[in-house]
LODRENDO-482015 format. One record per residue: residue in three letters; x, y, z of N, C-alpha, C in turn. Coordinates in steps of 0.2 Angstrom, whole numbers, plus 5000, padded with zeros to 4 digits. Last residue first. Layout:
BEGIN
ALAXYZXYZXYZ...
This chain:
BEGIN
UNK589858675896590358715893590058765893UNK588658635898588758665905589458705904UNK588158585887587758645891588058675897UNK588758465886588858535882588458605886UNK588558405894589058415893589158485891UNK587158375892587158435900587858435898UNK587158305880586758375880587258405887UNK587958205884588058225880587958295879UNK587158165895587758155896587858185892UNK585958115884585858165890586358185894UNK586657995878586358065875586358115879UNK587057905887587357925883587358005880UNK585657875889586057895895586457925893UNK585357825877584857875879585257905884UNK585957695879586057755872585657815873UNK585757645888586357655888586457695884UNK584657605898584457635892585257675891UNK584157535912584557515906584457535898UNK583557605921583257575915583657525912UNK584757685928584357635930583757595924UNK584957745913585457695918585157655919UNK583857815914584157785910584857765910UNK584157915926583657875925583557825921UNK585457975922585257925928584657865926UNK584758075913585258015910585357965915UNK584158125920583758075911584258025911UNK584958215927584358155931584058115926UNK585758285916586258235923585558175925UNK584758365912584858315909585458255913UNK584358425922583858395921584258345917UNK585558505926585358465929584758415928UNK585558565911585958525915585858495918UNK584258665917584358625911584958575910UNK584858745926584358695929584058625924UNK585758805921585958775925585558705926UNK584858895912585558835910585758785915UNK584059005914583758915916584258865916UNK584259085905584359105910584359055915UNK584459015891584959055893584959075901UNK582958935890583958915890584558965890UNK582058915902582158955898583058935896UNK581158745904581658785906581658835900UNK580058695897579858735898580458785902UNK580658575893580058605890580058665891UNK581258505902581558555898581258585894UNK580158485911580658535915580958585909UNK579758365903579458445901579758495905UNK580658285906580658325898580058385898UNK580458275920580958275916580958325910UNK579058215919579158285923580058305921UNK579158095910578958125910578858205912UNK580258025919580358045915579858095910UNK579258005930580158065932580258075925UNK578257915926578357965929578858035929UNK579157785923579057845916578857935918UNK579657765934580357765930579657825925UNK580057785951579257785945579357805941UNK580557775963580757725955579957725950UNK580457865970580057815973580357755966UNK581557945964581857915971581257865973UNK580857995954581557955953581657905959UNK579858095960579758015955580257975954UNK580758185963580458155969580158075966UNK581158225951581758195957581458145960UNK580058285946580358215943580758185947UNK579858355952579358325954579458265950UNK580858455950580658425957580458375958UNK580658475936581058445939581058425945UNK579158555940579358475933579858455936UNK579958645945579158625949579058555945UNK580758715936580758695942580358655945UNK579758745926580058715925580458695933UNK577858785926578658805931578858755929UNK576658805920577258805916578158805920UNK575858765931575658735924576458755919UNK575358825944576058835942576158785936UNK574358775948574258855948574758885947UNK574358625946573858685944573958735946UNK575558595954575658605945575158645944UNK575158575967575358665965575658675957UNK574858465965574358505966574458575966UNK576258385964575658405958574958455959UNK576658425975576958435971576458435965UNK575758345987575858425985576258425978UNK576058195980575458215978575558315979UNK577558215981577458195976576658215974UNK577358205997577858245993577458275987UNK576758095999576158136001576758175997UNK577857995994577158005991576858055994UNK579057975999578858035996578158045992UNK579657846006578957896009578957966005UNK580657826000579957746000579557816002UNK581657916006581657876001581257826004UNK580958076012581558006015581157966009UNK581358246004581158176004581458116008UNK582058356004581758336009581058296010UNK582258375992582958345996582558346002UNK581458445984581658385984582058335988UNK581358565990580758525990580958445989UNK582358655982582558615988581958575992UNK581658695973582058625970582258605976UNK580858765977580558725975581058675974UNK581458875981581458835988580958775985UNK582358935970582858905977582258865982UNK581158975966581458915962581758895966UNK579759015974580259035971580658975973UNK578159115982578459055978579359075975UNK577959135998578359165993578559105988UNK576759096004576859146005577259175998UNK577158936003576358966002576459046003UNK578458916003577858925998577358965997UNK578558906018578558976014578458986008UNK577858806021577458866024577758926020UNK578558706013577858716012577658786015UNK579758726021579758736011579158756011UNK579358676034579858736031579858766024UNK578958556028578658576032578958646032UNK580358486027579658476023579258526024UNK581058506038581458516033580758546027UNK580358416047580458496047580358526040UNK580558276039580058316041579958396043UNK581858286040581758276032581058306034UNK583358276048582358296051582158316043UNK584358256045583958186045583258206047UNK585158356043585158316051584658276052UNK585058386032585658366032585758316043UNK583958456032583958386029584458346034UNK584058556042583658526044583858436039UNK585058636033585158606036584758546040UNK584058666025584458596022584758616024UNK582858726026582658656025583358636024UNK583658846030583558806036583258756034UNK583958906018584758856022584658816027UNK582558916014582958876011583458856014UNK582259026024581958956023582458906021UNK583159146021583059136028582759046028UNK582759166011583559176011583559136018UNK581459176009581759136004582259126008UNK580359206026581059226019581059176015UNK579459126033579359146024579959156019UNK580059166044580159086043579959116036UNK579859296047580559306044580559226044UNK578459296050578759326043579459326040UNK578559236061578059196054578359236049UNK579959236070579059266067579159246061UNK580759116078580759186072580059186070UNK580859016086580859086090580859136085UNK580858906079580158926082580359006084UNK582358926077581958916073581158916073UNK582558896090582858946087582458956081UNK582458746091582258796094582258866094UNK582958686082582358686080581958716084UNK584458716082584158726078583358726078UNK584558636096584758696096584358746088UNK584358496090583758526096583958606097UNK585358496079584658486079584258506082UNK586858566076586458546084585858546084UNK587458596067587758536069587158506075UNK586858716064586858676057586958606061UNK587058846071586758776072586658716070UNK587658926065587958916070587858856072UNK586658956053587458926052587658886059UNK585759036061585558966057586358936056UNK586559166061586459096067586359026066UNK586759156049587259176052587059136057UNK585259176044585759146041586459136043UNK585059296055584859236053585159206051UNK585859406047585859376056585659326056UNK585259406036586059416037586159386044UNK583759436038584059366034584859376036UNK583959566045583759496051583959436045UNK584659636034584859646040584759576046UNK583259636026584059626025584559606030UNK582659686031582259626030583059586029UNK582759806036582659786040582559696039UNK582959836022583559856025583559796030UNK581459856018581759826013582759826019UNK581059956029580759866027581259816023UNK582160066033581760036030581659966029UNK581960096051582360056047581960036041UNK581060156062581360186058581960156055UNK579660096066579660116060580560176056UNK579860016078579660096078579760136070UNK579959916073579459896074579159976075UNK581559896067580959896063580159926065UNK582059926079582059966073581559956069UNK581859776084581759836086581559896082UNK582559686071581759706075581659786077UNK583759766074583359766067582659736069UNK583959716088584359786086583759796079UNK584259606087583759606090583659666089UNK585059536076584459516076584059586080UNK586059606081586059616074585259616074UNK586359516091586159586094585759626087UNK586759406088586259406090585759466092UNK587759406077587159416074586659436080UNK588959506077588659486083588059486081UNK589959546069589659506066589459466073UNK590659686071590659626073590559566074UNK589759746061590459756059590859686065UNK588659746068588659686060589259716060UNK588659816077588859746079588759716073UNK588859956074589359906076589459836078UNK587559936068588059966064588759906067UNK586859946079586659916075587459896071UNK587260076086587560006089587259946084UNK586760166077587460166078587660096080UNK585260116080585760136070586460126072UNK585260176092585260086091585560086087UNK585760336091586160276092585860206093UNK584360346085584860346079585460316085UNK583260326095583560286090584060276086UNK584160346113583960356108583860326101UNK584460316124584260276121583760296117UNK585460366140585360386133585160316129UNK585760346154585260356152584660366145UNK587160326155586760416159585960416156UNK587460226149587360236158587060286162UNK587360246138586760216141586760236149UNK588760326134588060376136587360336137UNK589260226138589460266142588860326141UNK588860136127588960116135588860176141UNK589560206117588860196117588660176126UNK590860186118590660256119589860266122UNK590860036117591160106123590760146123UNK590460056103589959996108590260056116UNK591560096096591060126097590560106103UNK592560026099592760106103592060126105UNK592059916092592259886098592259976104UNK592159956081591659956082591659946088UNK592760066070593060046076592560036082UNK592660126055592660036056593060026065UNK592560236055593260236054593260146056UNK590960236060591260266051592060246047UNK590960196072590860186070591060186062UNK591560346076592060256078591960216072UNK590660426073591360426070591660356071UNK589460386083589460386076590360376072UNK590360396096590060336093590160326085UNK590460546092591060496093590860416094UNK589160596093589660616087590060556088UNK588860536107588360506100588860516094UNK589560616115589660536115588960506109UNK589160756112589960736112589960646110UNK587760746116588160766108588760726108UNK588060736131587560686125587960696119UNK588860836133589060756134588860736129UNK588260966136588560936129588960876129UNK587960986149587660976144587760966136UNK589660966150589160916158588660946152UNK590761036142590361056145589660976146UNK591960996134591960966142591360996144UNK592660976120591860956123591860966130UNK593960946118593761036120593061036123UNK594060816113594060836119594160926123UNK593660846100593260796104593260806111UNK594860886095594360926095593760906101UNK595760766098596060836100595160886098UNK595160656088595060666094595160716102UNK595560746074594660726078594760706086UNK596760726074596560796075595760806077UNK597060596076597060626079596860706080UNK596260556062595760536068596360566074UNK595760626050596260616053596060626061UNK595060606036595560536042595860546045UNK594360686037594660716031595360636033UNK593260666043592960646035593560666031UNK593760726055593860646053593460616046UNK593860846053594360816055594360736051UNK592160876054592560896047593460846047UNK591960826066591660776061592160816054UNK592760926071592860846074592660816070UNK592261056071592661026067592960956069UNK590860996076590961026069591661026068UNK591261026088591060946087590960946077UNK591761146091592161106093591861036088UNK590861236090590961226085591461166085UNK590461206102589861156099590261186091UNK591461266110591161186110590761176105UNK590961396106591861356107591561296104UNK590261486111589961436105590561386102UNK590461556120589661526120589861486116UNK591761636116591661576121591161516121UNK592161656101591661666107591461616109UNK592961606093593161666095592661676101UNK592661486087592761486095593161546097UNK592661526074591861526078591961506084UNK593961476068593761526070593061556072UNK593861346067594261356075594361446074UNK592761336059592661306066593161326073UNK593561386048593261396049592661376055UNK594461266046594761326048593961386050UNK593161146044593761156051594161226052UNK593061206031592461206037592961196043UNK594161206025593761256024593261256031UNK594061046023594661086027594661176029UNK593061006019593060976028593561036028UNK591861046008592361056009592761086017UNK590360976008591160926005591760956006UNK589461036011589661066007590161026004UNK589261006027588960996021588860996013UNK590361106029590161036030590160986026UNK590161216025590661186021590861126024UNK589061246036589061266026589461196025UNK589961236046589161206044589361196037UNK590661346045590561306044590361236045UNK589561446041590061436036590561366038UNK589261476055588761446049589061446044UNK590261506062589961446063589661416057UNK590661646057591261536055590861516058UNK589361696061589661686054589861646054UNK589661696074589261696072589261666065UNK590961776074590961696076590461676074UNK590261876071590861886067591061786068UNK589661906082589561916074589861886071UNK590761926091590061876090589661856084UNK591362026089591861966086591261916090UNK590362126088590762136081591162036085UNK589962116102589562116098589862086091UNK591262166106591062106109590662066103UNK591562286103591962256098591662176102UNK590362346111590362336100590862306100UNK590762376123590062296121590262296113UNK591762436121592062336123591362316122UNK591262546119591762536116591862446115UNK590662576131590262556124590462536121UNK591462566140590962516140590862506134UNK591962696137592362646137591862586135UNK590762786136591162756129591662706129UNK590162826148590262766146590362746140UNK590562956148590962926151590762836154UNK589963026138590563016139590962966142UNK588563016141588762976135589562976135UNK588663096155588463036153588662996150UNK588963226146589463186153589463126153UNK587863236138588563246135589063196141UNK586963256151586863196145587563186143UNK587563376156587263306162587363256157UNK587263436145587863466148587963386151UNK585863466145585963436140586963416139UNK585263486156585163416153585563406147UNK585663636156585763596162585863506160UNK584763676145585663676146585963616148UNK583663656149584063626145584563626144UNK583263736160583463656161583763616154UNK583663876155584163846158584163756160UNK582563876146583263856145583863846147UNK581863876157581663816154582263826150UNK582064016163582063926167581863876165UNK581764096152582364066156582564016160UNK580464086152580964056146581164036151UNK580064106167579664056164580364016160UNK580464266164580864206169580664146168UNK579464296153580164296154580764246158UNK578364296161578464246156579164226152UNK578564366170578564306171578464266165UNK579764506169579064486167579264396169UNK580964566180580764536172580064526175UNK582264676188581364646186581364616180UNK583364676198583264646194582364636191UNK584464766209583764736208583464736202UNK585964776219585664766214584464746214UNK586864776229586364816229586064826223UNK585564646233585864706232586864726232UNK584664566222585364546224585664626227UNK583164556220583764596223584064566224UNK581864506208582564496212583064526214UNK580364506205580664536205581464506211UNK579164476189579664436192580164486197UNK577564526184578264526185578564496191UNK575864476177576264486182577164516180UNK575164456164575564536166575864526171UNK574364366152574764346160575264416160UNK573864366143573564376148573764376154UNK574764306135574364356132574164396137UNK575264176138575864236139575364316137UNK573864126139574464116142574864176142UNK574064106122573464136127573664156134UNK575164046120574864116118574464106121UNK574663906127575463956128575464016126UNK573863866118573663876128574163926128UNK574363846107573663886106573763916117UNK575163756107575563836105574963856105UNK574363666112574763666117574963736115UNK573663626102573263626107573663666110UNK574663596094574363646091574263676097UNK575063466098575563516098575363596096UNK573863406097574163416106574663476103UNK574063376083573363436087573463436093UNK575063296082574763376078574463416081UNK574563176088575363226091575263286088UNK573763126078573463156086573963176088UNK574063126068573663156068573563196074UNK574963006071575263076070574763146071UNK573962916072574262966080574563006078UNK573562896057573062906065573462936070
């Protein structure tokens, strides 16, 4: 449509010019003594138009010639910038592809353009780090001096230091970053790894909880880290009953119900003579997570002569888990402690009946030993010897 419009304009102009020249009979006379030049007006206008185009062409040519050095310099600059950008792209691609030596060489070429020299230095530092060249890595990082890139430098350096197992250096770098107001989730992940290397379990637990709330850690990984931290902190307080109790109450219900946390906590409370607390820990955890380790630990939470409530609780559990060998063994141990010989024997025998010969070999060994002790207490040495032999054969 636009082409048709301009064609119409061109034709209209041509028609108008033809009509103007056809009906224009004027003359132009130029006097330059002793000469006199007489021309038609149409020819005069044509010559003036021609002169205009000649002058315009000369001036344009002169201007282009005078600008050639500047244009050549701009072309060289664009060419250098284009090559530097291509080198930076190549460096990043090689870094992701695991070709670290190529990535470092390309990063060096990418520094030909000053605007991206420090960005290329960050890529080069990562490539050198992957090749375990710490001196070259630090030399690359030293080139990043722009205040606008300080955060990128500090975060990258902290991550690389953690990866090199320099946890203290990583935490110092993170402290510099946080002093400038940096509180990113990624920085917290780096700090979590650093504190884990240094076994700062209090910080590991705090950071794992914080990242879990923000959905920045996979739930399984968050649970595992919290378990490691709580296990270590429980072990630190295993000789301090009050400290252990207060720390246990500070945990969330989900943490207290985790098997790997509840089981050692019950063990430590039992060792400190806090059987009632240990029993509550196991019972609460078993309501949420039924596990053989907690079931067996339940027997150690009993006080001699006061195990009747636990026996009743274990019998209630049997209605829900009627073929659980670990539960039968635990119930047998509780009855044995209360000298309920017949009931203990029947529970031990059921534990042997339901225990898997392959996966529960240790449980069968312990059950045979418990039966042997029971028969010794009831003065049945032949039966006791038979179970000792069975346990020895299974243990071998």
